[in-house]
N, C-alpha and C positions, 0 to 999 in steps of 0.2 A: 526789609523780607527779602525784594527782590533780590535786590543790592547781594545780603547773602549768599544766593544760591548761586546769580553769576560767577560768582568771584574761586568756588570750588570746582563749576563748571571748566571754567578757563583754566585751573590745577589741573586737571586730570589731561583736558588735552592736551598741554603744554609736555606734562610726563608721558602721555601717549605716544607724541612726535621724537621726544627724545629718545623710549624705547625702540619705537621702530628705527631712528638714527641707526642706535647701538647694533640691533638687530641687525642690520643690513652693512655695518659695517665688519660685523664680526663673520659674516659669510661674504664680502669680499675677502679678508685676508685669508678666511678657509680657501678660497678658490684658489688666490694668489700663490698659498702653500703648494695646493694641488700641482697644480699647473709647472711650477720648480723641480717636485719631487718625477712628473710626468717626463719633462724633459731632461732633468738629470741622469734619469734611467736608460732613458733611449739612449742619451750621449753615451756611456760607461757600455752599452751593450755593443753599442757601433764600436768601440776604441777595444772591448777585449779581443782576446787573439783566440785564434781558430784551435782546437784543442783536437778535433780529428781532420785526418786527411780529405782530400774530398775524394767521394765514392766516385769509380765510374759507371756508366758513360759521363759527362758535366756536358751542360752547354745547348745551344737553342737554334734552330735554323739549319744551315748548310755544312754547321762545323761542329764536331762534337769530338772531344777530348775524355781520354781514361787516363789515368797517373798509377803507377805502381813503381814498389820501393822495397829493395833489399838490404839485409840476404831475409831469404825465405818468405817473399811478399809476391810469388807469384810472375815475376817477370817474363822468364823463359814460355811458362804456361802461355802468357799473353803473345809472348811474337810466335810461338808456332800455331798457335789458334789465328792468328793472323793471317798465315802464311799458309794455315788451309784452305782459308776463303779468296786467296789470289788463284785468279783467272785469264789475265793478261800477261801481265808483267811482273817482276821484282827487280830492282836496284836495290844493291846493298855496296854499303861504304864499312868498312870494322877495322879498327886496329888491331884487338887480339882476338881471334876464333877458334876455339877448342869444344866450344858447345856440340854434343854428339846428337845432341836432341836439335838443335836449331838445322844445324849440317841436314841430318835425315829429314829435315821439313824441306827447307829447301830443294834435297832430291824430289821429293814427291810432288812439290811444285811443277818441278823439269817433265817426269813424268806422267804427268795431265796435263801438259802442251805448255806449261806457263815458260816464258822466254825470262830465264833467269839469270844477271848478270850482276857481277863480284868485281869488288876492287880494295885488296888488302894492303897494308902497312910493310913495307919491304921486309919486315922484324920477321912474318910469318912465312917466307921460304928457309928461313933455317932453323924455326921453332922445332924441336923435336917433335910435341904433340903439337900439331895444331890442323885445321880443316881445308887448309890450302890444295893440300894435296887430293884430299877425299873429292872435293869439289870438281878440281882440276881433271882429276882420272875420273870422274863419273861423268864426263863431257860439259858441266856448266862452264862457262866461259869467268877465267876469273885473270884478273890483270895486279900488276902490284905498282904501287905509285911511290917512287923513288924522289918525287921533286920537290918531297918536304922534306924535311928533320924527322919529322914523325907525322904521318897521316893517320889522326887522332880520331878523324869524323866516325860517329857510330849511328847510322844511318840506314835502315827500308823504306823503299817508296814501293807503295803495290796498287798496282791496276793504275797510277795517275791519278788516284784519291785518296791515298793513308799514307801517312809520316806516321814511320819511329823512329823516336831517337832521345839522345839521354845521357848519362853517362855512362849508362850500364854496357858493358864488354862484353860479345856473344862468348862468354864462357862458364864452368860450371863455379869459379871462385866466385864468380862476381855474384851468381845467384844465391849463394850459400856461405860466402865470408864477410862479402864486402857492403858496404853502406852505398848503394847506387839507388839512380831514378830513373823510371825510364816512359814516358811518353806516350800516347798512342791518337794521333791525331787525324781525324777522315776531314780534307778541304782540300777541295782541287786547285784549289790558287796555290795553297801553300805546298802542296805536291807540288804543282807548276816548277817554283822556284826552286823545291830539292832537287827536280830533276835535271833541271839548267846547273845545278852548281856540280853534281853527278858528269854530267859529260863533260863539263869543263876539265873533271881531273879525271875521265877517261883518256880525253883525248891526248895524256902525256904519260898513261901509263902505258906500261909494257904487258903483253900476253904472258901468262904463264901456264908453262904447261905440264908440270907437276912432276915429281921427283922419283916416279913408279905407284905400282897399288897400291891400295891400302885403306883402312880408316882412318877418320879423325882421332 
């Protein structure tokens, strides 16, 4: 009788052990599958392209950057606003400069006592509509860079701290019709590099007196 009772008990223990092993295996397989799905999802998310431009401003620490795009992306407004905050110096390099709003913002800065200096491409001395004459006739220091086939920089350095650059020409067409980009970067070290380059171009540029009174 004892023997008959022991055998079923051993069988129950064996079945219980098999069930426990089976459950453990199922949980392990489920956990592995979950881990694979999580890792795959993270990889796919990391590789997915950005669908929106970076909203201004971005950056941490001493460097901040704002980005704008045209047409009609607020580039001119961003430049005018930045110039409105100028307190000491504004250095400009431009290829094509016909924007009345930006020219006026530079003149307003000069009236506040800001030292405004502008270097332009040679084409601006013969263009029918150019801010070169307006700026020069307003007492702003204007120089013409003839040392290169094209003086194609579009740069502003404000108060040795802020750099404005990109493909964006300072024109109405760039704001309203062209596909352009504009960066406003607040970084003193970067501004120093751009200032150094501005001075190098200024050294071989010619002073421009203007062609008479008139607006941009």
